[in-house]
Backbone bond lengths (Angstrom), bond angles and torsions (degrees), N, CA, C in turn:
res aa  C-N    CA-C-N  psi(-1)  N-CA   C-N-CA  omega(-1)  CA-C   N-CA-C  phi
1 M - - - 1.464 - - 1.529 108.12 -
2 S 1.293 116.09 137.39 1.464 120.05 -178.85 1.518 110.73 -76.72
3 L 1.325 115.34 160.80 1.463 121.11 177.72 1.519 110.39 -60.84
4 K 1.333 116.76 -35.77 1.467 120.76 178.55 1.531 110.23 -61.95
5 G 1.303 117.14 -41.39 1.464 121.80 178.74 1.519 111.94 -65.70
6 I 1.313 116.39 -40.71 1.472 121.07 178.33 1.523 109.75 -64.15
7 N 1.325 117.13 -44.52 1.465 120.52 179.24 1.522 111.81 -63.17
8 A 1.328 117.30 -39.41 1.464 120.51 177.92 1.524 110.09 -64.15
9 Y 1.321 116.73 -40.41 1.464 121.55 177.91 1.525 110.36 -62.76
10 K 1.338 117.01 -44.72 1.469 121.00 178.71 1.524 110.95 -61.61
11 K 1.347 116.88 -42.82 1.466 120.49 179.46 1.519 111.11 -61.93
12 G 1.328 116.52 -40.94 1.457 120.59 178.56 1.513 111.27 -62.73
13 N 1.332 117.06 -43.10 1.459 121.00 177.85 1.522 111.07 -64.88
14 L 1.319 117.49 -39.92 1.464 121.33 179.91 1.526 110.04 -62.61
15 K 1.321 116.89 -45.29 1.467 120.53 179.19 1.527 110.55 -61.35
16 Q 1.315 116.25 -40.01 1.463 121.02 179.01 1.534 109.89 -66.19
17 D 1.337 117.21 -43.60 1.464 121.23 178.93 1.527 111.08 -61.16
18 I 1.326 116.92 -43.25 1.464 121.22 -178.90 1.527 110.70 -65.90
19 A 1.326 116.47 -41.65 1.461 120.43 -178.40 1.524 112.27 -61.64
20 S 1.333 116.74 -31.42 1.463 119.84 -177.23 1.531 112.93 -102.64
21 A 1.324 117.91 4.99 1.462 121.27 -174.22 1.522 112.47 -89.31
22 D 1.326 114.96 147.52 1.457 120.53 172.38 1.533 108.05 -85.82
23 P 1.330 118.03 168.68 1.475 120.06 -177.69 1.532 113.34 -57.01
24 H 1.317 117.18 -34.38 1.463 121.03 178.60 1.530 110.30 -62.80
25 K 1.323 116.41 -47.25 1.458 120.06 -179.00 1.529 111.20 -67.29
26 I 1.317 117.58 -37.66 1.468 120.21 178.69 1.533 109.67 -61.87
27 T 1.329 116.93 -42.77 1.466 120.38 177.86 1.528 110.14 -61.86
28 L 1.318 116.76 -42.69 1.462 121.13 178.21 1.527 110.88 -62.34
29 M 1.338 116.59 -40.56 1.465 120.87 178.28 1.531 110.80 -65.19
30 L 1.325 116.90 -38.63 1.467 119.98 177.73 1.525 110.78 -63.88
31 M 1.318 116.06 -43.93 1.464 119.26 178.94 1.526 110.92 -61.33
32 Q 1.343 116.43 -44.38 1.460 119.76 178.33 1.518 110.84 -64.27
33 G 1.334 116.36 -38.46 1.462 120.24 177.54 1.520 111.87 -61.11
34 A 1.331 116.49 -41.10 1.474 120.04 178.10 1.525 110.21 -63.76
35 L 1.334 116.76 -43.69 1.466 120.17 179.07 1.525 111.22 -63.83
36 D 1.327 116.94 -42.43 1.467 120.63 178.13 1.524 110.89 -61.55
37 R 1.326 116.45 -46.70 1.469 120.17 -178.92 1.530 111.44 -63.53
38 M 1.323 116.95 -35.60 1.473 118.70 176.98 1.520 110.49 -65.79
39 A 1.325 117.21 -39.25 1.466 120.17 177.36 1.529 110.36 -63.62
40 Y 1.340 116.58 -43.25 1.464 119.88 177.58 1.533 110.54 -61.84
41 A 1.321 116.89 -42.51 1.468 121.03 -179.22 1.526 110.77 -63.75
42 K 1.327 116.68 -38.59 1.468 119.35 176.93 1.526 110.67 -60.78
43 G 1.326 116.06 -42.43 1.461 119.96 176.94 1.520 111.52 -62.60
44 C 1.323 116.25 -39.34 1.466 120.37 178.32 1.526 110.87 -63.06
45 I 1.326 116.72 -42.17 1.475 119.51 178.76 1.525 109.57 -62.06
46 E 1.322 116.67 -44.19 1.472 119.80 -179.25 1.525 111.35 -62.80
47 R 1.332 117.76 -32.40 1.470 121.79 179.01 1.524 112.55 -90.07
48 K 1.327 115.85 -0.44 1.458 122.11 -177.42 1.532 111.77 62.38
49 D 1.339 115.37 33.41 1.466 122.44 174.83 1.526 106.31 -95.50
50 Y 1.324 115.61 81.73 1.456 120.59 -172.85 1.529 112.92 -73.09
51 E 1.311 116.76 -26.75 1.468 119.36 176.11 1.530 109.75 -68.06
52 G 1.324 116.79 -45.20 1.467 120.67 177.70 1.514 111.55 -63.18
53 K 1.339 115.76 -40.90 1.467 120.58 178.04 1.515 110.54 -58.91
54 A 1.324 116.34 -46.28 1.465 120.73 -178.57 1.529 110.89 -63.02
55 E 1.317 117.09 -40.19 1.464 120.78 179.85 1.536 110.50 -64.14
56 H 1.324 116.52 -47.81 1.468 120.04 -178.80 1.530 111.36 -64.87
57 L 1.323 117.31 -43.20 1.466 119.48 -178.52 1.527 111.52 -70.21
58 S 1.313 117.07 -29.90 1.460 120.13 174.56 1.526 110.09 -63.34
59 R 1.316 116.09 -40.95 1.466 120.12 178.14 1.528 111.16 -68.36
60 V 1.326 116.79 -38.05 1.476 120.33 176.33 1.528 108.99 -59.92
61 S 1.326 116.76 -47.24 1.470 120.29 179.55 1.523 110.68 -59.28
62 A 1.319 117.33 -43.40 1.472 120.69 179.58 1.527 110.88 -61.93
63 I 1.323 117.32 -41.41 1.467 120.81 178.64 1.521 110.46 -64.79
64 L 1.332 116.78 -46.18 1.466 120.23 -179.42 1.527 111.26 -62.71
65 I 1.319 116.95 -39.89 1.470 120.79 178.01 1.523 109.84 -64.57
66 N 1.334 116.78 -40.58 1.460 120.04 177.40 1.526 110.85 -63.66
67 L 1.325 117.23 -44.81 1.471 120.29 178.39 1.527 110.26 -61.13
68 R 1.310 116.30 -42.31 1.472 121.46 -179.86 1.525 111.18 -64.99
69 D 1.314 116.06 -47.48 1.463 120.24 -172.23 1.525 113.84 -78.19
70 T 1.322 118.02 -11.74 1.469 119.77 178.77 1.528 112.08 -100.40
71 L 1.319 116.98 6.31 1.467 119.81 175.44 1.523 109.65 -64.81
72 D 1.311 116.60 140.20 1.465 121.85 176.56 1.525 107.22 -88.73
73 M 1.316 115.69 92.68 1.467 120.92 -174.61 1.527 112.03 -67.32
74 E 1.323 116.76 -31.25 1.459 120.83 -178.41 1.532 111.02 -69.88
75 T 1.312 116.43 -46.66 1.463 120.95 -177.51 1.522 111.40 -81.61
76 G 1.319 116.77 -37.88 1.461 121.37 -172.87 1.507 115.44 -76.03
77 G 1.326 117.08 -20.70 1.462 120.89 177.86 1.516 113.73 56.30
78 E 1.324 115.58 -132.40 1.463 121.84 -175.17 1.526 112.17 -63.78
79 V 1.334 117.31 -36.08 1.469 120.07 178.89 1.528 109.65 -61.76
80 S 1.332 116.66 -46.19 1.470 120.15 178.78 1.524 111.34 -63.42
81 E 1.317 117.11 -40.40 1.467 120.27 178.56 1.531 110.79 -61.71
82 N 1.334 116.51 -43.33 1.465 120.48 179.14 1.522 111.52 -65.83
83 L 1.333 116.53 -42.29 1.463 119.32 177.87 1.522 111.01 -64.93
84 W 1.349 117.23 -39.81 1.466 120.28 178.54 1.533 109.40 -58.19
85 S 1.322 116.11 -46.59 1.464 120.49 -179.85 1.529 111.16 -64.09
86 L 1.320 116.46 -40.29 1.465 120.07 -179.13 1.526 111.11 -67.60
87 Y 1.327 117.25 -44.97 1.471 119.87 176.84 1.527 110.61 -61.56
88 D 1.323 117.42 -40.85 1.456 121.41 178.85 1.534 110.14 -62.10
89 Y 1.320 116.39 -42.85 1.468 121.07 177.41 1.532 110.55 -62.00
90 M 1.333 116.45 -42.37 1.466 119.53 -179.84 1.529 111.23 -63.50
91 V 1.324 117.42 -38.43 1.473 120.43 177.13 1.528 109.29 -61.07
92 Q 1.319 116.34 -44.53 1.469 119.89 179.02 1.528 111.16 -62.13
93 R 1.329 116.40 -41.11 1.471 119.73 -178.83 1.533 111.57 -70.42
94 I 1.335 117.09 -34.37 1.468 119.81 176.48 1.525 109.36 -64.71
95 T 1.326 116.44 -38.85 1.468 120.36 176.20 1.526 109.79 -62.05
96 D 1.338 116.92 -43.98 1.467 120.84 177.26 1.528 111.14 -60.49
97 A 1.336 116.63 -44.70 1.466 120.91 -179.67 1.526 110.33 -62.29
98 N 1.314 116.42 -38.80 1.459 121.13 179.96 1.528 110.65 -64.78
99 I 1.314 116.59 -45.05 1.467 121.11 -178.89 1.524 111.41 -68.63
100 Q 1.335 115.91 -41.65 1.468 120.81 -172.86 1.527 113.98 -94.23
101 N 1.347 117.38 -5.78 1.473 120.88 -174.55 1.527 110.74 51.93
102 D 1.321 115.90 47.58 1.456 122.16 -171.51 1.532 111.27 -106.23
103 L 1.328 115.89 110.83 1.459 121.45 179.30 1.527 111.74 -66.99
104 N 1.325 117.32 -32.11 1.468 120.47 -179.45 1.525 111.78 -64.53
105 I 1.320 116.51 -37.94 1.469 119.77 177.63 1.521 109.31 -66.09
106 M 1.318 116.85 -40.46 1.462 119.73 178.30 1.529 110.89 -63.93
107 D 1.324 116.84 -39.75 1.466 120.05 176.09 1.525 110.94 -61.91
108 E 1.335 116.41 -37.89 1.463 120.65 177.00 1.526 110.77 -59.30
109 V 1.332 116.69 -46.22 1.466 120.86 -178.85 1.532 110.23 -67.21
110 I 1.312 116.74 -41.27 1.473 120.10 177.19 1.524 109.75 -59.35
111 N 1.330 116.48 -43.76 1.468 120.68 -179.59 1.525 112.83 -69.01
112 L 1.319 117.65 -21.38 1.466 120.88 173.22 1.529 111.01 -80.99
113 M 1.327 116.60 -36.90 1.460 121.09 -176.71 1.532 112.91 -75.87
114 L 1.319 117.75 -37.93 1.463 120.14 -174.94 1.529 114.49 -56.26
115 P 1.344 119.84 -46.55 1.468 117.86 179.35 1.528 113.22 -66.10
116 I 1.326 117.06 -31.53 1.467 120.04 177.67 1.526 109.03 -66.04
117 K 1.324 116.29 -47.09 1.466 120.91 179.78 1.525 110.50 -62.42
118 T 1.326 117.14 -43.54 1.467 121.18 179.97 1.524 110.82 -61.62
119 A 1.320 116.25 -44.90 1.468 120.19 179.16 1.526 110.25 -64.45
120 W 1.317 116.83 -41.28 1.464 121.30 -179.28 1.531 110.11 -62.44
121 A 1.330 116.34 -41.14 1.462 120.96 -179.03 1.529 111.79 -67.14
122 Q 1.321 117.75 -23.20 1.464 121.59 -176.47 1.529 113.78 -93.78
123 I 1.320 117.57 4.97 1.464 119.60 178.02 1.531 108.03 -64.19
124 P 1.334 116.88 126.66 1.469 119.50 -179.15 1.528 111.96 -64.50
125 E 1.316 115.34 150.00 1.464 121.87 -177.91 1.525 111.76 -57.61
126 D 1.336 118.28 -41.27 1.467 119.81 -178.55 1.526 111.58 -65.33
127 A 1.332 117.66 -34.05 1.467 120.97 177.40 1.531 110.18 -67.62
128 K 1.329 116.81 -39.11 1.470 120.13 176.95 1.520 110.27 -62.47
129 Q 1.324 116.47 -44.92 1.463 120.32 -179.21 1.532 111.33 -62.97
130 Q 1.318 117.15 -39.60 1.466 120.57 177.13 1.527 110.60 -62.77
131 A 1.319 116.52 -41.48 1.469 120.58 179.83 1.529 110.69 -65.31
132 Y 1.343 117.53 -42.38 1.464 120.42 178.71 1.524 110.40 -62.23
133 E 1.334 116.16 -42.22 1.457 120.48 -179.74 1.523 110.87 -64.57
134 A 1.328 116.98 -41.88 1.469 120.90 178.59 1.524 110.39 -63.07
135 Q 1.324 117.39 -41.31 1.470 120.93 178.49 1.534 110.62 -65.50
136 R 1.323 116.21 -40.95 1.460 120.33 179.46 1.532 109.93 -62.04
137 Q 1.320 116.72 -45.06 1.477 120.64 179.81 1.536 110.71 -65.59
138 K 1.297 116.03 -37.56 1.472 120.82 178.63 1.530 110.40 -63.13
139 R 1.332 116.87 -42.72 1.468 120.96 178.33 1.524 111.26 -65.40
140 Q 1.319 116.18 -41.03 1.462 120.05 -179.52 1.534 110.65 -65.98
141 A 1.318 116.75 -38.60 1.474 120.56 179.83 1.533 110.84 -66.76
142 A 1.328 116.75 -29.37 1.457 120.91 -178.50 1.524 111.80 -76.60
143 V 1.308 116.62 -18.59 1.482 120.07 -177.43 1.477 112.32 -81.10
């Protein structure tokens, strides 16, 4: 099977996963996507593939901005404020890594993202359900 065929298969699976995913899983997928893209970008820097590096880091920045901008600041309080600041810092550091071709900066961002992703993955199912219910009630009250 060609690489093109494998990539098409992966894209199809990703679309299927997203279509059936809850908001918690989508956030987890975004975090994993950012980590994957950073790993790819590191490989690009090592191979001196600066165009590939720029493409991957651009996608990382877009993911981090999406994670930052979709935080529920009203409900999340101080935790959301801290995450907003951390995501904003990571975007700035990814920009620095892109400009400087610096693997150490990328490692810094990876080391900031991993504990967030790990904590997110460990949220108990009942807590997720409570959050979904609270969001649903909040939307209904706004209507």
